[in-house]
N, C-alpha and C positions, 0 to 999 in steps of 0.2 A: 369248559373250564378245566374241566380234568385232564382236558389235552394237556393244555397249555400248563397247567402244574407239574404234569409228566415230564413234558419237553424241559422246564426249570430246572427240573433234579437232575435230569439227565445231566444238563451242562454245568453244576453247581457240582456235581458226587463227584467227579475225575478231581478235579481243585479242595475240593474237602477230602481227600483220600491222601493228597501232595501235600496240605499242611499238617495233618496226623501224624504222617511218616515223618518228616522233614522236621517239626515243631512240638507238635503235642506230646509224642509219646516219649521224645528226646529228653524234654523238661520234666517229665511226672516221673521215669526212672530216676533221675539224679539228686530230685527230691528224695524220692523215696529210699537212697541212696545213706543220703544223709541223715535222714530220720534213724535208721538203720546204726548208723554210727554214733548215733549220740545214744540208741538203747543200750548201744552193746559196753559203752566206755563213759556211761554216765557217773557210775560210781569215783572214776580214776581223770574224770573232769570236776567232778564237783570236789573234789579234794585239792586240784591244784588251785582253784578260783579262790579256794578259804585262805590258801596263803597270802601271807603282807607283801613278800616278794611280788607275787603276780600282780595285784592289785598296785601295787608303786609302780610298775613298771608298764602297766596298763593306763595310769595315772599321766605319768611322764610322755607316753606317747601321746595323748589326751591333748597335754599343754602343750607339748610342740607344735601340734598342728595349731591349733588354737592362735598361739605364736606367729603362724606364720600366713595365717588367714588376716591376723588386727594387722600386724606391721607390711601388708604389701597392703592393706585398708588406709593406713596411716602416712604410706608413702604419698599414695594417689590423692591422699586429700593436701598435703601438705609438702611435694614436689615443687620444688624453685626452676624456676626458667629464665635463662636470660637472653637480651633481644637486643640489637645494634640499630641507633637510629642515627643513619650518617647524616652530614652535611647539613648540621644547624645551623643557624645564622646566629652573629655571635654581635649584640650590640654592645654600649659603651657609654654610659654616663658621662658627659664632659663638657666644659663653656666650649662649645665649637667658636664661638668666635674669636676666643683668645689663644687657643691652644689649638696642635695639629698632633694625632698619637700614631706612632709608627710601630710595626711589629706584632700587632694585635692580628688574631687567623681570622677570616670572614668567617668560618665556619667549624664546627667541631663534631666528631663524635660521640655520643651520647649509649651508655650499655646500664637499660634495663634490668633490675635483676628480681625477683617475686613471683608470685603465682600468675598462670596466666592470664585469667582471668582479669587480675590488674593489670597488666603489664596491655591487654586489650584495652581497657577504660584509657590509661594514659595514654595510650595511640591518639585514643576519638577527641581527644582534648585539644582546643584551638589554640590554646597556650602550652606551649613547649620551647620559649626561650633560654638561649642563655645569654650573660650578661657580666658587667663588669663596672665596679665602680670607682670612677677615678677622680672623683670630687674631691678637690682638696692637696691634690699632690702638684707639684712645683717641676718647672722644664728640669729633664733628668731620664736617669733610665729606673726603674721601677720593675720590681718580681710582682704580679698580682695574681690573685685567685679569681677563677672565671665560676660562676653561679647558675645554676641552673632551678627554673623556677618549676619547683616539684606539686604536680598537683596532687597524686596522693602518696599520703606519711606511708603507706605499706609497703612502696619498691624504694629499694636502692638503687644509688645510681652512679655512675663513674664517667669523669669529661678526658677527651682523650684529643688536645691536649685540657690538662685540669689548671697549669698556671704557667704564666709566659713572660718574657721581660718585655714593656713596655719602654718607650723611648719616645717620651713629651719635649715636644719643640712649640714657643712662641709662634703665634702664625703672625707672618706677615703680608704685604700686599704689595704690589707693582702691575703698572700701563704696560699695555703692550699694543701694539700696533697693530692692527689685522689682515691679512690676507687671504688668500680661498685655494686652494684646489679643485680641479674636477675629477668626480670619482666615475667610473662607467664610459666614458668618452666614447669608448666604442660602439656601446650601442645606443648613439645617438645616431638616427637617420643618418646618410652618407651624404645626401645634399642638403644637410642642414649645418650651418655653423654659428655655435655660439661667439657673438662679436663682444658682447658685454656683461661685467657681472657688475651689479651696484649691490652693495649691503647694504643694513638700514644703519649700519654705525661705524665706523671706524677705528675705535680702541675696546679693550674687555680688560678689566682689572683681574688678576692673578692673585691666586692666595694660597700659603704654602709655608712651609720651611724655609726658611732662607737660601739655604745650601741649591733648594730646588729650584726655588726660583733664579736662582743665576745660571742653570741649567738648561734657562727654556730660551731657544734664539727666534720662536715666532710662534705664532697663534693661528692657526686655519682655519677659514670655515670649510668644510668638506663640501662640497654643491654634489649631488647623487642626481648623475641624468636620469637613473633608472626612479627617481623619484619624482619625474615631471609627468604630468596628467598625460596631458600629449600633445606629441611632438610635433609641431608646425612652427613657420615663421612666424614673430609677433613678440612681445613682452610676457613674460609668463615669471610669477610670485611665488617663489619655496619659502614657507615658512619651517621655523622647527630646526634651520640648518646647526647643524650640530658645531659646537669650537673644540680645538684640539690643540695642544700644546706640544712641540715638539721643538729635539735639541740639533745642536750643531750636525750631526749627523742623519737625521731623521729619524730617529727617534723616541715614541711617544713620554712627557715627562705628566706624570702622577699628580694634577694639582688642580687645585678649586677653579673653576672660570667663571667669573659672573659678568654678564649673566651666561649662561651654558649653551645657547641656542641665540641665533641671529635670524632675520626675513633678508631672502636677497632676490632682487630682480635680475631678470637674464632675459639679454636682448639675443634672440635668434634669428640669423637671419640668411639665406639662399643664395649668396652670390655666383653668378654665373656666367657662362660667355662660351659663343659659338666659335671655334678657331680652326684654322684648314690640317687636314695629314699630309705629312709631308715625310715620304718614302725615302730612307736614308741606305742605298747598297753600300753592304761590308766585305771586303776580300778581292780577291780579281777574278775576272771572267776568264775561264779557257782560251787559250791560244788563237788566237784568229777572229776571236767573237766579241760583240761590242751588244749591250742595251741598248734596244730601240724604241720599247717603252715599258711603263710601270703606271697600270691604273689600279686602284681601287673600288672594293664593293661602294664602302661608303669615303666620302671627299673630306666629309666636316665632323668634330667629334662636339659634345658641349660637356664643357668641366665644370666644376664643382668645387669651392675649400674658399679660404680665408681671400679677401678682399684684394688684398695687395698681392697674391698670389695668382689669383684670377686675373688681374689687370696687367700682369708682368709678361705673361706667356700670349705671343704673336701664333706659335700654330706647334703641332704636337708631331715630335719624330716618331718614327715607326722603324726599327733599324730590321733590314735584311741579309740575310747570311749567302749571297749569291760566288761565294769565293768557287773557283774549277766547274763552274755551272757551263752547261755546254747546251741545253735545249729549252725551252720555253718550261714554265714552271709556274705553279699556284703556291702562293704559303699561306698559312692562316695563322697571324702574329696576335699575340696578346700585346696590348695595349698598355704599356707601363706607365704609369701615373706619375707625374710629376713628383717632386717632395710640395706638400701644402695643400694639393689637390686629394680630396677626399671621394669625388666620384668621376666617372665617365657616363656619357651617354650612351657610347656603344664599349665594350669590354674588348674585343676583339676585331681586328680586319681583314678581308682577304685581298693579297696582290697577286696581280697577275704582269709576270715578269714575261717579256716577247723579247727574244734576240737575232742579231741581224750578223752580216760580216763585218768585218772591224776595217776601219778605211784609219790613215792621221795626215792630220795638217799640219803647217807651222805657219804661227804668227808673230812675226816680228817686231824689235822695237816697241815691246811691252815697258814700261815704267816700273819702276821695281817700287812698292810702299812699304813702309817700316812699319811694327809694332812692339808693341811694350816695351817702348822706351821714358825712363823714367821722366818726367818734366823739368828738369832741371837741366838735363842738355839736351844737346842739338846733336845730329850726323848730317854729313856728306860723303860721296861715292870720291873713291880716289884716283877715277878716272870714269871719262864717257862710256866705256864698256863695263864698267858698274852702277849705270845707272838703270840699264834699262836689258831686257834678255829676251830672247826668242822660246816660245814657249812652243810646245807639241802637243795637239789636244787630237785624241784617239778615241773614234764610238761607230754609231752608226751613220753610213754613207749621209743619208737625210739630214743628219742632227748637226755632223759636223762642219758640209757646206751651208748649215743657215747660221751656224758661231758668228756671234759678233766680236770685235776684239775686245770691247767695252767690259764684257762679261766676263773676263781672266782677269787673275788677280794675284799676279806673284808677288810675294814680298819676304821679308826675313825679319826674324824673332831677336828683339835685340832687348828681352827681359832680363837677363843674365851678363848684359854688357854696362861696363862702364867707362871714361876718359881714357881716350889711348884709340890704335889702331888695330881693327879686325878684322878677320874673313869670317865671312859668314855664311853659313848655308841657303839656297834660295829655295822657298817651298811655293805651290804655286796652290790658287782655289778656283774655282768657277760656278758660275752659276747655277748650271744644269749638271746635276749628278747620277747622269748616265753617263759622262764623258769623263774622260781622265785626262790629266793635264800634267805635264813634265817640262820641267825649264830644260834646254840644251845649255845653259850655266850652270856647276853646280854648286858654285861660291863666288862671292864677289868682298871686294873689299870696301871698308867705310874708316872714316875717324870721327869718334864722339869726342867733343869740346864740351866744356859747361859753357851756358846762356850768358 
């Protein structure tokens, strides 16, 4: 035990020596000097302290420090704070069946002034409404004051704005026929088509100031594709479809619509049809060359869209640029959707074009057809030479030798001609697009007369 004590003392002794040297000894010396100073000057200090002026100065100093402390505490107790409550809704009290009010702001800002704890309590209150009483006011312009329902009387408040000018109109009503618009139609499955929409009512009543009712050109039900729960063919009923009034420029008009929503029944179909792909070469093949064959990796495509459009399409044309082509080539072509078609079973097609040496062959005495002539006119050739032409067909030898004259169609376009004699350019088409057709006679003379 004695050994442990010696060890502890050995550890503590250096720290005690440092504390005595740095802290205890200097403090003791400072206190002794103060005592000695007062002992040496006791009479002088007693003389100063007994003077009235000294006591007055000490009193003033103490009073000043007391004032500072009390004033600081007082400010803490009665300090005023301000806080702004933004966008508080405004309600108006008036006969909504008879009148329409314009000029009243939807929201105002409220500045609360008072102690922070009171402001905090006011913010927690469920009642923070701003209102204006228009009861008894007649149609016309009125300057009115907004009122804030104050929950704590210990707070001051200021509204921005606090006074507004409102216009009161007599409410009128009018019947309008309903139409509809389809929103977000691009979000509909491309294989589906909305073929019909039926609303549960054909008219709605619009109410408001007379000048606004006169602006309304149409009232539309906004059928939103995004609100369709499941996109599939069949009949779908959408409830609570909103009605919106528009002017002649397509801008919305703020009027009351009764009812504000309707129910719409949508008939969704998926019209489709499989049609062949027809490759149409564009441009002129290199000299001495001809197209021997044009094959595709897919020969048909299924089209989707509006029923009338689908029914009218017999084939899908795929243009291929063969201008100056001098050797076999594969083309990857994006199939362009015809107007009214929403989807295709194949988006692209690969076309393999094979070339051959070109030959030509003449087909004589092919009758000239007419195109574009107004039904009220009739046409006749001025001579036998103007009735038929010789057509030169160029292409692959194998294909040219198999051409039948009935597949060659020389014609003249009379859509821009009227009564009289005219010299018209001869054009030629053929059933096989791999060949080129040229008339040896460039122009013929015809006479157009009324029937």
